[in-house]
DOTI-341437 format. One record per residue (C-alpha): y, x, z; residue in one letter. Coordinates in steps of 0.25 Angstrom, whole numbers, padded with zeros to 4 digits, always signed. Layout:
<pts>
YXZA...
</pts>
This chain:
<pts>
+0072-0002+0045M+0084-0004+0036A+0075-0003+0024A+0066-0014+0029I+0078-0023+0033A+0083-0021+0019V+0070-0024+0013A+0069-0037+0021V+0083-0041+0016V+0079-0038+0002V+0066-0047+0003L+0075-0058+0008A+0082-0057-0005A+0069-0057-0013G+0067-0042-0017T+0053-0036-0018F+0044-0025-0023V+0030-0024-0029A+0021-0012-0033L+0007-0007-0039S-0004+0003-0035L-0013+0011-0044T-0025+0010-0035N-0033-0001-0029E-0031-0004-0014P-0041-0010-0005G-0043-0025-0002N-0038-0034+0009N-0041-0048+0005G-0036-0045-0009G-0042-0050-0022N-0046-0038-0030N-0054-0046-0040G-0045-0056-0045G-0040-0070-0039D-0049-0081-0037N-0037-0090-0039N-0034-0084-0052K-0026-0096-0059P-0031-0102-0072S-0017-0107-0074D-0012-0095-0082V+0002-0095-0086V+0005-0099-0101D+0019-0093-0101S+0022-0081-0111E+0028-0074-0099N+0018-0068-0090K+0027-0061-0081T+0042-0060-0077L+0051-0048-0075A+0055-0052-0061V+0058-0041-0051S+0063-0048-0038F+0060-0061-0031P+0072-0071-0033T+0078-0082-0025S+0078-0096-0032I+0085-0109-0031S+0078-0122-0026A+0078-0128-0040D+0070-0116-0045D+0059-0117-0035R+0047-0121-0043K+0036-0115-0034M+0034-0112-0019A+0026-0099-0016L+0019-0095-0003S+0011-0083+0001L+0000-0080+0011T-0006-0066+0013Y-0013-0058+0024P-0004-0055+0036G+0006-0066+0032K+0013-0071+0045G+0006-0061+0054E+0015-0052+0062A+0011-0037+0061G+0002-0039+0050Y+0000-0026+0042E-0005-0024+0028Y-0015-0013+0024N-0012-0002+0014W-0020-0004+0000R-0027-0017+0004E-0025-0030-0004Y-0019-0043+0003Y-0021-0056-0004K-0008-0065-0005F-0010-0080-0008S+0002-0087-0014M+0003-0102-0014A+0012-0108-0026A+0017-0122-0025S+0025-0127-0038P+0036-0136-0034A+0036-0150-0039S+0024-0147-0048G+0031-0136-0055Y+0023-0131-0067K+0025-0118-0075G+0021-0103-0077N+0022-0096-0064V+0023-0081-0060L+0023-0076-0046V+0028-0062-0044K+0026-0053-0032L+0038-0044-0027F+0037-0033-0016A+0045-0024-0008E+0043-0015+0004K+0050-0008+0015S+0055+0005+0010G+0052+0009-0005E+0041+0002-0012I+0033+0010-0022G+0025+0006-0034T+0012+0009-0027S+0015+0001-0014N+0010-0013-0018L-0002-0018-0026M-0004-0033-0030A-0015-0040-0037K-0011-0053-0044D-0019-0066-0044Y-0029-0061-0054Q-0031-0048-0046G-0023-0039-0056N-0014-0029-0051Q+0001-0033-0051V+0010-0025-0060N+0023-0022-0053W+0037-0022-0059S+0047-0012-0052F+0062-0015-0049D+0073-0011-0039T+0082-0021-0032K+0095-0017-0025T+0096-0023-0011G+0108-0024-0001A+0105-0010+0004Q+0094-0004-0004A+0086-0004-0017R+0072-0009-0018Y+0060-0006-0027N+0055-0020-0032V+0042-0023-0039I+0036-0036-0044S+0023-0041-0050G+0016-0054-0055D+0005-0059-0045V+0002-0073-0051V+0006-0082-0062S+0001-0096-0066W+0005-0109-0073K+0007-0119-0062T+0003-0133-0064N+0012-0138-0052G+0000-0136-0042S+0000-0127-0030D-0008-0114-0031T-0012-0102-0023L-0012-0088-0030R-0016-0075-0024T-0012-0060-0026F-0016-0047-0018D-0006-0036-0013V-0009-0022-0008A+0000-0012-0001F+0000+0003-0004S+0012+0007+0004G+0017+0005+0018T+0029-0003+0023G+0033-0018+0023D+0031-0025+0010Y+0038-0038+0005Y+0032-0046-0005L+0037-0059-0013F+0031-0068-0023V+0039-0077-0032Q+0036-0087-0043A+0042-0087-0057F+0042-0096-0069D+0036-0088-0080L+0044-0096-0091E+0058-0095-0085T+0056-0082-0076G+0063-0089-0064K+0058-0089-0050A+0052-0102-0046I+0048-0099-0032S+0055-0093-0020D+0050-0079-0017P+0040-0079-0006V+0038-0066+0003S+0027-0059+0010A+0034-0049+0019S+0034-0040+0026P+0020-0035+0023L+0018-0022+0032K+0010-0010+0027V+0010+0000+0039P+0007+0015+0038V-0008+0017+0040T-0019+0026+0037G-0026+0040+0040H-0030+0053+0034L-0044+0054+0029T-0048+0069+0032I-0061+0075+0027T-0067+0088+0029A-0074+0091+0015L-0083+0103+0021N-0088+0108+0034R-0079+0120+0033G-0081+0134+0030E-0078+0147+0037W-0070+0158+0031N-0067+0171+0038T-0056+0180+0033T-0048+0192+0038E-0038+0182+0044N-0049+0174+0052G-0060+0164+0051T-0057+0151+0044Y-0064+0137+0044Y-0060+0130+0031I-0062+0115+0029I-0060+0107+0016L-0052+0095+0019M-0049+0082+0012N-0038+0072+0017V-0035+0058+0011T-0022+0051+0015N-0027+0037+0019D-0013+0033+0025W-0005+0023+0017N+0006+0033+0017I+0008+0047+0012R+0002+0057+0023Y+0003+0072+0026D-0010+0080+0028V-0009+0093+0035N-0019+0104+0036A-0013+0109+0049S-0018+0096+0056Y-0032+0100+0055L-0039+0106+0067V-0053+0111+0072L-0055+0106+0086N-0067+0109+0095D-0062+0099+0106G-0053+0109+0113S-0048+0119+0103S-0041+0117+0090D-0040+0126+0077I-0029+0121+0068A-0030+0123+0053A-0024+0136+0048N-0011+0131+0041S-0009+0144+0034S-0023+0144+0028M-0026+0136+0015G-0016+0130+0005S-0016+0116+0011F-0005+0113+0022K-0002+0098+0020S-0001+0087+0010Q+0006+0074+0009S-0004+0064+0004L-0002+0050-0003A-0010+0038+0002P-0025+0041-0002L-0022+0055-0007Q-0032+0066-0003S-0031+0081-0002T-0041+0092+0001Q-0038+0106+0007F-0045+0117+0015R-0041+0119+0030V-0042+0132+0037F-0046+0134+0052F-0045+0148+0058D-0054+0151+0070F-0051+0161+0080P-0063+0170+0083A-0072+0168+0090P-0074+0153+0089V-0087+0147+0095S-0093+0135+0089N-0084+0133+0077R-0092+0120+0074D-0087+0113+0086S-0073+0111+0080F-0069+0097+0074V-0060+0096+0063L-0048+0087+0065Q-0035+0082+0058Y-0024+0080+0068R-0013+0072+0060D+0000+0075+0066A+0007+0063+0060K-0003+0052+0064S-0008+0059+0077G-0023+0056+0072E-0033+0067+0075V-0045+0066+0065M-0058+0073+0067D-0064+0077+0053I-0079+0079+0052P-0084+0091+0045L-0095+0089+0035P-0109+0093+0040T-0112+0101+0028S
</pts>
């Protein structure tokens, strides 16, 4: 709670962070093929970007542009954002007193707790991935990782305009985003920073567990074992542990737990979307009637979920 409170204080002072992914998320109203509003009024400045790490406050005399944002979930209490899905942000830009010039809008982001370089992805108004710059800002009680990137630039003729960009999250927590307009010639901020916050990405997901074979019997001097080759994929949006001991065979009344002393696999911590394969051993006390009546289950001690895992028919 203290960390989140500090983050809010820092936001009020205009501090933010932004990041990039190396893989493509899904789509939630985003624009993967470019922006239909792609401007024809390309900047004619020699400067195509600015080395600006943080939003900044400006005086009334420097306000040459007013920005506003609309996006899915804005103003909706309890709205939650999905992991790895794009959301479209629309930005209205209104030049003050017919202001004309080369304009660059930068996006800044931060989130509760530490933000990493794979927590956020953005596509600019042309559908290109935003390249992020990393910096660190010292707040009243903590240091904050900060990243920033360019989402749109154009040469304004003094008219109002609407620009869009897309954002996807690949980490849980509360995100705080800001946009701010800058003059490419002077490097000065020409709008107040405008926020979209907090954008809440909750912990969600499940394990995807598959039996890769129907199982094989192996009788040794120590007993008879039923061995099944398993594949587990972490479809949670956080790192998640897999344990062989959570696998059981159940016939509706009796359980046979996996033999944790057999085989080399005991447990593994999987990153999001990471998979692992292993053999699981079940030993049957003799005699056992109708062994085929047992159902394979994974009983997740952390989530409490009990999953029935079908065995291949051949």
